[in-house]
ZAMARGU-4260 file (C-alpha; in steps of 0.2 Angstrom, whole numbers, plus 5000, padded with zeros to 4 digits):
<rodrens>
0) 4864/4959/5168 | 4860/4951/5184 | 4844/4940/5185 | 4836/4937/5203 | 4828/4920/5206
5) 4814/4921/5219 | 4809/4902/5219 | 4818/4887/5224 | 4827/4878/5210 | 4821/4860/5208
10) 4829/4856/5192 | 4838/4863/5177 | 4841/4859/5158 | 4853/4866/5145 | 4844/4876/5132
15) 4851/4874/5114 | 4852/4889/5103 | 4838/4883/5092 | 4827/4881/5108 | 4830/4899/5115
20) 4814/4909/5117 | 4814/4927/5111 | 4811/4933/5129 | 4827/4924/5135 | 4837/4930/5120
25) 4832/4948/5125 | 4837/4945/5143 | 4855/4939/5138 | 4868/4952/5135 | 4873/4954/5117
30) 4891/4955/5112 | 4895/4964/5096 | 4903/4953/5083 | 4922/4956/5080 | 4924/4961/5062
35) 4940/4953/5054 | 4947/4960/5037 | 4940/4951/5022 | 4936/4955/5004 | 4918/4959/5007
40) 4921/4973/5019 | 4915/4989/5010 | 4926/5004/5008 | 4921/5019/5018 | 4919/5036/5010
45) 4935/5042/5019 | 4950/5032/5024 | 4965/5038/5034 | 4982/5035/5026 | 5000/5041/5024
50) 5011/5046/5009 | 5029/5042/5008 | 5042/5050/4997 | 5055/5039/4990 | 5070/5047/4980
55) 5081/5034/4972 | 5097/5037/4961 | 5088/5027/4947 | 5077/5042/4942 | 5077/5061/4943
60) 5059/5061/4949 | 5053/5055/4967 | 5041/5041/4969 | 5026/5045/4981 | 5018/5030/4989
65) 5001/5032/4998 | 4994/5018/5009 | 4976/5020/5015 | 4970/5011/5030 | 4953/5005/5037
70) 4949/5005/5055 | 4939/4989/5061 | 4929/4988/5076 | 4931/5007/5080 | 4927/5012/5098
75) 4929/4994/5105 | 4943/4985/5113 | 4945/4975/5097 | 4949/4991/5087 | 4963/4988/5074
80) 4970/4998/5059 | 4974/4988/5044 | 4981/4993/5026 | 4967/4993/5013 | 4974/5000/4997
85) 4990/5007/4990 | 4994/5020/4976 | 5010/5024/4968 | 5013/5040/4958 | 5028/5048/4950
90) 5032/5060/4935 | 5043/5046/4928 | 5031/5036/4917 | 5045/5023/4912 | 5038/5010/4925
95) 5019/5015/4924 | 5012/4998/4918 | 5020/4987/4931 | 5018/5000/4945 | 4999/5000/4941
100) 4998/4981/4941 | 5008/4980/4957 | 4997/4992/4966 | 4981/4983/4961 | 4988/4966/4966
105) 4995/4973/4983 | 4978/4981/4987 | 4969/4965/4983 | 4980/4956/4995 | 4976/4969/5008
110) 4958/4967/5006 | 4958/4948/5006 | 4962/4949/5024 | 4973/4937/5034 | 4992/4939/5036
115) 4998/4951/5023 | 5016/4953/5031 | 5023/4940/5018 | 5022/4954/5005 | 5037/4962/5013
120) 5049/4948/5010 | 5042/4944/4993 | 5045/4962/4987 | 5062/4963/4996 | 5068/4947/4986
125) 5066/4956/4969 | 5083/4961/4963 | 5087/4973/4948 | 5098/4965/4935 | 5107/4982/4933
130) 5111/4982/4952 | 5104/4990/4967 | 5109/5006/4977 | 5112/5012/4994 | 5099/5023/5001
135) 5101/5037/5014 | 5108/5029/5030 | 5118/5016/5021 | 5105/5003/5019 | 5106/4993/5003
140) 5091/4991/4991 | 5093/4978/4978 | 5079/4986/4968 | 5065/4999/4967 | 5052/4985/4971
145) 5062/4981/4986 | 5061/4999/4992 | 5042/4998/4990 | 5042/4983/5001 | 5053/4993/5014
150) 5040/5007/5014 | 5026/4994/5017 | 5035/4987/5032 | 5038/5005/5039 | 5019/5008/5037
155) 5014/4992/5046 | 5026/4996/5060 | 5018/5014/5061 | 5000/5007/5063 | 5005/4993/5075
160) 5003/4978/5064 | 5022/4974/5066 | 5032/4977/5082 | 5049/4984/5082 | 5063/4972/5085
165) 5075/4982/5096 | 5092/4975/5102 | 5092/4967/5119 | 5103/4974/5133 | 5118/4963/5129
170) 5117/4968/5111 | 5116/4987/5115 | 5131/4985/5127 | 5141/4976/5114 | 5137/4989/5101
175) 5142/5003/5113 | 5158/4995/5117 | 5163/4991/5099 | 5158/5009/5094 | 5169/5016/5108
180) 5184/5005/5103 | 5182/5011/5085 | 5181/5029/5089 | 5196/5028/5101 | 5205/5019/5087
185) 5201/5033/5075 | 5206/5046/5087 | 5223/5038/5090 | 5226/5037/5071 | 5220/5055/5067
190) 5228/5064/5082 | 5238/5075/5071 | 5224/5079/5059 | 5210/5092/5063 | 5195/5083/5069
195) 5180/5082/5056 | 5163/5087/5061 | 5154/5072/5068 | 5138/5067/5060 | 5125/5058/5070
200) 5118/5041/5064 | 5132/5038/5051 | 5144/5024/5050 | 5162/5023/5044 | 5165/5023/5025
205) 5175/5007/5026 | 5161/4998/5034 | 5154/4983/5025 | 5136/4977/5022 | 5127/4969/5036
210) 5118/4953/5030 | 5105/4955/5044 | 5099/4974/5043 | 5106/4977/5025 | 5116/4993/5032
215) 5134/4997/5028 | 5139/4997/5047 | 5150/4981/5049 | 5167/4984/5056 | 5182/4973/5060
220) 5186/4974/5079 | 5196/4961/5088 | 5196/4950/5072 | 5177/4949/5072 | 5165/4958/5061
225) 5152/4967/5071 | 5137/4978/5065 | 5136/4995/5073 | 5118/4997/5068 | 5109/4981/5074
230) 5123/4972/5084 | 5124/4957/5073 | 5141/4948/5074 | 5150/4935/5064 | 5156/4928/5081
235) 5139/4925/5088
</rodrens>
């Protein structure tokens, strides 16, 4: 708001907040306070969310993970969407107790505010003593808890809380070259055989596990292990 001064200025003084008059306070533009996530934020009657289906070889029944979000500072430039609560449901009741406990703890961390991204690495570092499994696409999951962490990461990327780390131009070029060399090598070896139907987004069965993206996509080309999924290379 513009204030027009008609008289000559002969002096000035800085007014402290406690000395501000009600008239002056009304003249100054009011900026709405930016609300940050904290444990005293009340839950609205309705929350937007997403439900993820997780099917593992550990059980005949799928796991359904629902993450609800709260929208802070809606309609302002500071609008953000943050996870508020998580629910996990399944017909398999073998893990009921620890799943309920886990959802309550994770929901409490979400509502506490601050950086909750650390939950992803904490959950991923849990290993099943019976051994892990490979999910669709060749990514290795050391445990069911680790897959719950993977779902939380995917959800955080969906709402913009995490940014996708895409390969740079050099990595994409290297990946394209290695894939082309490998495909040419396979075509040369199987020239006498009928060609198999190509499946998109698949990697060779002989590929090894990549330590960076946890996907079976590392192949040996030019005496150097290179990942066809993320571009990681043992040779730097």
